[in-house]
LUMLUMDREN-485564 format. One line per 10 residues: their letters; for each residue x, y, z of N, C-alpha, C, CB. Coordinates in pm, 1 decimal. Glycine has a CB too. Example, Ala and Ser with C-alpha at 12.3 -4.5 7.8 and 13.67 -1.06 7.14 Angstrom:
AS> 1319.0:-569.0:780.0:1230.0:-450.0:780.0:1320.0:-330.0:780.0:1130.8:-447.3:904.6  1285.0:-225.0:708.0:1367.0:-106.0:714.0:1290.0:3.0:787.0:1408.4:-59.8:572.5 $
//
This chain:
MKEPPGEIQN> 13801.3:5174.4:16114.6:13668.1:5148.9:16064.7:13675.3:5124.0:15914.2:13573.3:5266.7:16097.3  13610.6:5019.2:15867.9:13615.5:4982.3:15727.7:13514.7:5063.6:15646.7:13588.9:4832.7:15711.3  13555.4:5102.7:15524.4:13468.0:5178.7:15434.8:13358.3:5088.4:15380.8:13548.8:5241.0:15318.6  13238.5:5144.0:15351.3:13133.3:5062.3:15290.8:13176.9:5010.5:15154.4:13003.3:5143.1:15277.6  13126.2:4892.7:15112.8:13164.1:4840.0:14981.8:13132.2:4939.3:14871.2:13092.9:4707.5:14955.0  13218.7:4944.9:14771.8:13195.5:5033.7:14659.3:13240.8:5176.4:14681.9:13052.6:5033.6:14625.8  13300.3:5206.3:14795.4:13347.6:5341.2:14823.2:13499.2:5347.6:14806.3:13306.9:5385.3:14965.5  13547.7:5464.0:14765.7:13690.6:5485.7:14747.1:13754.6:5508.4:14882.9:13717.6:5605.9:14652.2  13860.1:5433.4:14913.9:13922.6:5444.8:15045.3:14034.9:5546.7:15048.7:13975.1:5311.4:15088.4  14119.0:5551.0:14948.5:14231.0:5644.4:14944.9:14223.9:5725.7:14816.8:14366.4:5569.8:14955.1 $
SSPPAARLDL> 14164.1:5842.8:14824.5:14147.5:5926.3:14706.0:14276.3:6000.8:14673.5:14032.7:6025.6:14726.1  14313.5:5999.5:14547.7:14422.2:6082.7:14498.3:14358.6:6182.1:14401.4:14536.8:5996.5:14428.8  14432.4:6280.5:14352.8:14372.6:6376.9:14259.7:14320.5:6306.8:14133.9:14475.4:6485.0:14221.1  14206.3:6352.7:14081.2:14151.4:6290.5:13960.9:14244.2:6306.3:13840.1:14015.3:6350.4:13929.2  14250.9:6202.2:13758.0:14329.7:6206.7:13635.0:14257.1:6287.0:13528.1:14359.0:6064.7:13584.1  14123.0:6294.2:13538.7:14042.3:6368.0:13441.2:13915.0:6417.7:13509.6:14007.6:6278.6:13317.4  13856.7:6522.1:13451.1:13731.8:6579.8:13500.8:13635.0:6593.2:13384.7:13756.1:6717.8:13569.0  13507.0:6577.0:13416.3:13402.5:6584.5:13315.3:13284.0:6657.0:13377.2:13361.9:6442.2:13263.3  13239.7:6766.8:13316.7:13123.7:6841.7:13365.0:13004.9:6805.5:13277.3:13150.1:6996.6:13363.6  12913.7:6727.2:13332.5:12796.2:6682.0:13258.5:12667.3:6740.9:13314.9:12788.5:6530.3:13260.2 $
RGTPCPLNFI> 12678.8:6851.1:13387.8:12557.0:6917.1:13436.8:12476.1:6963.4:13316.8:12591.0:7037.7:13531.2  12346.0:6934.9:13318.9:12259.2:6971.8:13207.8:12253.5:6867.8:13096.6:12304.2:7101.5:13151.0  12331.0:6761.1:13108.6:12331.9:6655.4:13007.6:12226.0:6550.9:13044.2:12473.7:6589.7:12996.2  12138.1:6514.0:12951.2:12031.4:6419.1:12982.8:12079.8:6274.4:12990.7:11922.3:6429.7:12879.9  11999.1:6191.7:13056.7:12021.8:6047.5:13060.2:11975.4:5991.5:12926.8:11946.4:5979.2:13180.6  12034.4:5890.4:12871.7:12151.0:5815.2:12918.8:12283.6:5870.4:12865.2:12137.3:5669.9:12879.0  12279.7:5987.1:12800.8:12401.0:6043.9:12743.3:12508.7:6068.1:12848.5:12368.6:6173.5:12672.4  12468.6:6109.7:12969.4:12568.8:6134.7:13073.1:12638.3:6005.1:13116.3:12503.6:6202.1:13194.5  12564.7:5894.2:13118.7:12626.2:5765.4:13151.6:12724.7:5724.1:13041.9:12517.6:5656.3:13170.5  12682.3:5738.6:12917.4:12767.8:5699.4:12804.7:12895.6:5781.8:12802.5:12692.6:5715.4:12671.6 $
RSKLALEKLE> 12884.2:5911.8:12822.9:13004.3:5997.6:12824.1:13096.4:5963.6:12940.7:12964.2:6145.6:12831.7  13037.7:5932.3:13056.2:13119.1:5892.6:13172.3:13194.0:5763.8:13142.5:13030.8:5874.9:13298.0  13124.6:5667.5:13084.4:13184.9:5538.6:13052.8:13298.2:5554.5:12950.7:13078.2:5441.7:12999.3  13276.0:5635.6:12846.8:13380.4:5658.7:12746.7:13502.4:5727.6:12806.8:13325.5:5742.2:12631.8  13480.0:5823.5:12896.7:13591.5:5892.4:12962.4:13671.4:5794.7:13048.1:13539.7:6009.4:13048.8  13603.6:5703.4:13116.9:13672.8:5603.4:13198.7:13757.8:5510.8:13113.5:13572.4:5521.7:13279.0  13708.0:5474.8:12996.5:13781.5:5383.3:12908.6:13914.2:5442.0:12861.9:13696.5:5347.5:12788.1  13926.6:5573.6:12862.6:14050.7:5639.4:12820.9:14155.4:5641.3:12931.5:14021.7:5781.1:12776.2  14114.3:5610.5:13054.3:14204.5:5617.1:13169.2:14267.3:5482.0:13198.5:14130.3:5667.2:13292.0  14381.6:5485.5:13264.1:14448.4:5363.8:13308.9:14368.5:5301.2:13423.0:14594.1:5393.8:13353.7 $
PGALLRVELD> 14372.6:5167.9:13438.0:14308.8:5104.8:13553.4:14362.0:5165.5:13683.4:14332.5:4952.1:13551.7  14271.8:5191.7:13774.5:14308.6:5250.3:13903.3:14301.5:5401.5:13906.2:14445.9:5207.8:13940.1  14287.5:5465.8:13789.3:14281.9:5612.7:13784.2:14146.2:5663.4:13834.0:14308.0:5663.1:13639.8  14145.0:5790.2:13874.6:14022.0:5855.1:13920.6:13968.0:5949.8:13815.1:14046.7:5930.8:14051.3  13836.1:5948.9:13800.1:13765.3:6041.3:13712.7:13664.9:6117.2:13797.6:13695.1:5966.7:13594.2  13663.0:6248.6:13785.5:13563.3:6330.9:13855.2:13457.8:6370.9:13752.3:13629.3:6458.8:13923.2  13332.0:6336.3:13781.5:13220.3:6368.2:13693.9:13120.6:6452.0:13772.8:13153.3:6238.6:13637.4  13090.4:6570.6:13721.9:12990.9:6657.6:13784.8:12859.4:6639.8:13711.3:13036.3:6807.5:13783.3  12753.7:6614.7:13789.1:12621.3:6581.8:13735.3:12512.6:6657.5:13810.0:12595.5:6430.6:13743.6  12396.0:6665.5:13747.0:12278.6:6715.5:13817.4:12238.0:6610.8:13920.5:12160.9:6746.5:13718.1 $
AGEPERMVAE> 12185.9:6655.7:14033.6:12138.0:6564.0:14137.1:12010.3:6496.6:14087.9:12112.8:6639.1:14272.0  11974.8:6386.0:14151.0:11852.0:6316.2:14116.4:11876.8:6203.0:14019.1:11752.2:6412.3:14058.2  11792.9:6195.2:13914.6:11800.9:6084.5:13819.6:11938.5:6071.1:13753.9:11696.1:6102.0:13713.0  12000.0:6180.2:13704.2:12133.8:6163.9:13644.0:12234.5:6103.5:13741.9:12185.8:6299.0:13594.4  12231.5:6151.1:13864.1:12321.9:6099.4:13968.2:12298.3:5949.7:13989.3:12301.5:6176.4:14102.0  12174.1:5909.5:14005.1:12140.6:5768.8:14030.1:12176.8:5679.6:13911.5:11991.8:5754.8:14061.5  12140.9:5723.6:13791.4:12163.0:5640.5:13673.5:12312.0:5616.7:13646.7:12098.3:5705.1:13552.0  12391.4:5722.1:13656.3:12535.5:5708.3:13631.7:12599.5:5624.3:13742.3:12603.7:5848.0:13623.4  12567.1:5653.8:13867.9:12626.5:5579.5:13979.3:12591.0:5431.3:13973.1:12580.6:5638.4:14112.6  12464.5:5400.3:13952.0:12422.6:5260.0:13947.0:12486.7:5186.6:13829.6:12270.2:5250.6:13937.1 $
GLRGEGHQLE> 12490.4:5250.3:13713.1:12549.0:5187.2:13595.5:12697.0:5158.8:13611.9:12527.7:5273.6:13475.1  12770.5:5255.5:13667.1:12915.1:5237.1:13682.7:12948.4:5140.4:13795.7:12982.6:5371.2:13708.5  12870.8:5143.5:13903.5:12891.7:5043.9:14009.9:12865.0:4904.0:13955.7:12799.9:5072.8:14132.1  12762.9:4891.6:13871.5:12729.9:4762.9:13812.0:12842.1:4708.1:13725.1:12604.2:4775.1:13730.6  12927.0:4795.9:13674.2:13042.1:4754.2:13593.2:13167.1:4731.9:13677.8:13070.9:4858.3:13486.0  13153.5:4747.3:13809.7:13264.4:4716.3:13900.1:13350.4:4833.2:13943.6:13350.3:4618.4:13836.9  13313.7:4955.0:13905.5:13390.4:5072.3:13946.9:13349.0:5112.8:14088.3:13369.5:5190.4:13847.6  13440.9:5174.2:14161.5:13411.8:5225.5:14295.1:13382.1:5374.0:14283.2:13530.5:5199.4:14393.6  13285.1:5422.2:14362.4:13243.3:5561.3:14354.1:13235.1:5626.2:14490.7:13110.1:5571.5:14284.8  13258.5:5755.7:14490.0:13237.8:5839.3:14608.0:13155.9:5959.1:14561.8:13375.0:5883.9:14674.5 $
LQRLADGAVA> 13053.0:5992.9:14636.2:12963.3:6102.0:14600.5:12994.0:6224.9:14685.4:12816.4:6059.4:14618.1  13001.0:6339.8:14621.4:13019.1:6466.9:14691.7:12908.1:6561.1:14647.6:13160.7:6529.1:14663.4  12843.3:6625.6:14742.2:12740.9:6725.7:14711.7:12810.9:6858.5:14685.0:12636.9:6739.1:14828.8  12771.3:6927.2:14578.9:12829.7:7056.3:14543.6:12738.4:7168.7:14591.0:12853.6:7066.3:14391.0  12793.1:7287.3:14608.8:12719.5:7402.2:14661.4:12603.1:7443.4:14571.9:12813.1:7519.3:14679.5  12613.1:7419.3:14440.5:12507.4:7462.1:14348.8:12394.1:7360.5:14336.5:12565.9:7488.3:14212.6  12393.9:7257.4:14420.1:12289.3:7156.2:14416.5:12322.5:7037.1:14328.7:12162.6:7217.4:14369.7  12430.6:7046.4:14253.5:12475.4:6934.4:14170.7:12557.1:6838.0:14256.8:12559.3:6984.6:14049.0  12606.6:6733.1:14196.9:12690.9:6637.1:14267.1:12816.6:6610.8:14185.0:12614.2:6505.0:14293.9  12919.0:6564.9:14254.1:13041.0:6519.8:14187.5:13060.2:6373.2:14225.1:13166.7:6607.6:14228.5 $
LLIHRRGG> 13081.6:6291.0:14126.1:13115.4:6151.6:14149.2:13264.4:6135.5:14125.4:13032.7:6056.4:14057.5  13333.7:6081.8:14223.1:13473.9:6043.3:14205.2:13470.6:5894.7:14174.1:13563.9:6076.1:14334.1  13513.5:5860.0:14054.8:13502.7:5723.4:14006.6:13641.7:5663.1:13995.1:13429.0:5718.2:13871.0  13663.8:5554.9:14065.3:13790.4:5481.3:14063.3:13775.6:5371.9:13959.4:13826.9:5421.9:14205.5  13847.5:5386.3:13847.2:13834.9:5289.1:13737.6:13884.8:5152.8:13784.4:13914.2:5335.9:13611.8  13802.5:5055.1:13760.4:13839.6:4918.5:13800.9:13958.6:4871.7:13718.7:13720.0:4820.3:13783.8  14032.0:4780.7:13773.9:14148.9:4727.5:13703.8:14110.7:4637.7:13588.8:14237.0:4651.8:13799.2  14199.9:4628.9:13489.8:14183.0:4535.9:13379.5:14094.7:4578.0:13270.0:14134.8:4414.4:13428.1 $
//
């Protein structure tokens, strides 16, 4: 069965982690983007965010830039985005 577009198919351990719970929009998007820029193409970044608007804004912005994402719900009501940095 094929994965939906924009989803990570073969996850490896994240190269970096970023906890942005409690960080307002658009600062959480900017910090996520800056963290991705420090990684090699193809690397994974795990970003923990508050559910709702922060989750939507970061996911939509990064997908719009061509990155692949996988969403995980956390026990505390937050979410974790696994972001596969696009190549190049």
